[in-house]
Structures are given as structure tokens and as C-alpha cells.
N, C-alpha and C positions, 0 to 999 in steps of 0.2 A: 429459458433459451433467450439468446440475444434478440432484441427487437420483438419480444413476445407481447409487449404492450406499447400502445401509442403514448407519446409524451402527453402529459396533462396539458390542457389548453391554457393560453395566456390568461384568460379570465379568472382561472383558479387563483392566481397570485394577486389579483387586483382587489385587495382588501387589507385592512390594518394588520400589522404583524401579529398582534395578540389573537386575531381570528385565524390567521394562516398557520401559526405555529402548531396548534393542536391538530389541525386538519392534515398537516404533513405526516403525522405519526401513522405508521403503517404503509405509507407510500414507498415505492421502490426507487432508490437512487441508483442510476446506472452510469458507469464511466467506460467508454471505449478507448483503448490504447492500442499501440502497435503489438503489444504482447498478448492482447486479448481483452475480453470484457469482464469487468467485475461489477457486482451489484450487491446492494444490501437494503433491507427494509429499515426505514428511519424509525428509531425507537426513542429518540430524545432530541428536543429542540429548545431554543430560547428565543423569545421575542425581544427585539430592540425597537423602541418607539420613536426614535428620531430626535427632533429638536428639543422636546421637553424631557427627555430621558437622559439623566446624568451618566448612565452607564453606556450610552450609545456613542460611537465614534463621531456621529453627526450632531451631538448635543449642541444646542444653540445655533443650529444650521451651519455648523463648521464645515466648510468645503475645502478639501485639500486634494492633492493628486490621488491620495489613497481613497478618500471617501467619495470622490466625484461620482462614481457609478451608483451610489445610493440615491442620488438625486435624479437618476434616470427612471425609465418606466419599470413597472413591476416585471419580475421574471428574469431580470439581469442577475448574473452571478457576481458576488462580491467576495473575493478571496483576499486574505492578507496574511502576513507572516507575524507570528508572535513567538518570541524566543527563536526556536529553530523550526517551529511547526507552521504549516499552512493551515488556516482555518477557512471554512467555506460557509458562506451565507447566501440566501436567496433574497433579492430585493422585493419588498411588498409595497402595498398602497398605490400611490400615483406619482406621476412626474412632479418633482419639486418637494415631495414629502419623503424624507430620507429614512425610511424604515426598512428593517431587514430581519430575517430569521436565521439564527446560527444553527447549523446541523451539528448536534453534539455527539450522537452515537447511532450506530446501525447494526442490524443483525445480518451477518454474511449470508448471501444467497448464491449468486453465480460467481464463478471464478475463484473459488476458495483456494485452489492451488497457487494462484497468482498472489492472493492476499498473504498466504503463508510465506511465499518467496520474498515479499516486500517487508514482512514483519518476522524475520527469521528468529527462531528460538523462543517465540512467544506462543502460549497456548491460544487456541482459537478465540476464547473470550476476550483476550487482550489485543486482538487484531484491530477491532473497530469500536472499543468501548470508551471513546473520548474523541473530541473534535480534531485533534492533531493526529491521532492514531488512524481514524477512518480515512482521512485524506491520503495518508501514506499508503495504507493498505489498498486503496482503490485507485491510486495513481492520479489523484486530483492535485493540481499545482497552480502556481501563479499564472501559468499560461491560460488557465480557464477564466481569469479575471475579465469581466465585461461581456462574456458570452451570454447567450440566451439559454435558460434552463429548459426550454421547450424543444431543443434540437440537439442532435449529437454534436460533439462526443460526450457531453455531460447533460443528462436530462433525468426527469422524474416521471414515473408512470404510476398507474393504480397498483395497489398492493393488497393489503388486508385491512379490515376495520378492527381496531383494537376494542376489546371488551371493556376495558377500564383504562382511564387516563388519570394520572396523578399530576398535581401542580405544586410548585414550591419556589423559593427564591432562586435567582440565578447564581452561578458559581464564579468565584474569583473576580468579583467586581467590588472589592471592599472599599475602594476610595471613591464611591459614587453616591455618598450621602443616603438620603431616603430611598433612592432607586435600588439599593442593594436588597431591600426587603420586598420589592414587588414580586408577586407570585407568577412570574412570567417564564418559568422553566416548566416544560411539559414532558412527560415520559409515559411510555407504555408500562402500566403497573405490573411489577413483578418480572419484567423482562431482564434476563441475565446480562444483556449487553449494555444496559444503561450505565453511565459512567461511574455513578456511585450511589 
């Protein structure tokens, strides 16, 4: 039900992204919109470690209009558009340390009729099994940029504790040198909503 759980406290996000990314697995991502509330259990994440991570937008402490929010406090929402898709990240670490966790996939929970209407003609598994798919299904947009993940309309609550977590290299970051091999993608082992 909507509002069934309280948003996780800000302290939860105040840690390096490689620590935060696996802890987010199983947590419930909730988005409230005028059409209703949609939520899903996070089943796949990727950590981006900021200044020293060639795959991060903030590599070398690069500050742009787009990346500025990564330099703010933990718990800020970092959305950006890639191709035509909005991707959603949660800022980690501390002020001035531009780390974030990409939310890559979720298992639909509440508002599945809403997700279906936003992803018409797709089977349920394909509503949220990728970072651009889940934002579309849940109504997450660039309007969420800079908000706090600890308060509506976009927030994260407790969910379930995964029995097993797998790790491996991140996806689609081929031009990032040695960073492409870092095992900083995390997923709930065997979950059918993981992107691949």
C-alpha cells in the first residue's frame, strides 16, 4: 500500500557507492504521480565511484550542469537522459565526493496497472528490467533531478533482504579503460527482472 513504509533515513546513503549499491538491493523504490503510485523492489544496481572512476560522469571531478548534483550531499537524486531514456541514480558518500548508484532494474510491486499503461504491449518482465525501462514504467523523469530520495514523490523504503547477491562488471561502459572491468554491478541472484 502507498506509504506502507517510511523512507530510509539519510544516514543510509552516507557511505561509498560500492557499499551502498548492494545494500539497495531488495529496497522498495516508490514514485507518487498524479495517476497514482508505482513501486518496485530494486534488484540491480551499479556503483560509480566518482573522481577516480573513468566510467563515472564525474571522473576527474568534472563538474557540469548535469553532474553538479553529484557533488551535493548523499541522498540527492541524479537523473540524466541517455539516448531517449531517463536514468536514475542516488548520490552517495559525502559533499564534494561525486559518487552515485545507478538503479538498473526493479521487480514491480504496487501500481502494476500503471506500469502496464506506460509500457504498453510489453510483457510484465520487460516493464522494469533495465534502467530506462523502470523510469518509464514508474513515471520517474528529469523533474526528479536534485530531489531528496528520503521524501515524496520519489523515495526508497525497506523491502526484503536478498538471499544471494551476485556481482560483475558494469554494462555499456566500454570506453572507460580499466574501469569497465570493475565488479561494481550488483544484482539479486536469479531474479527474473535483472536486465540481463
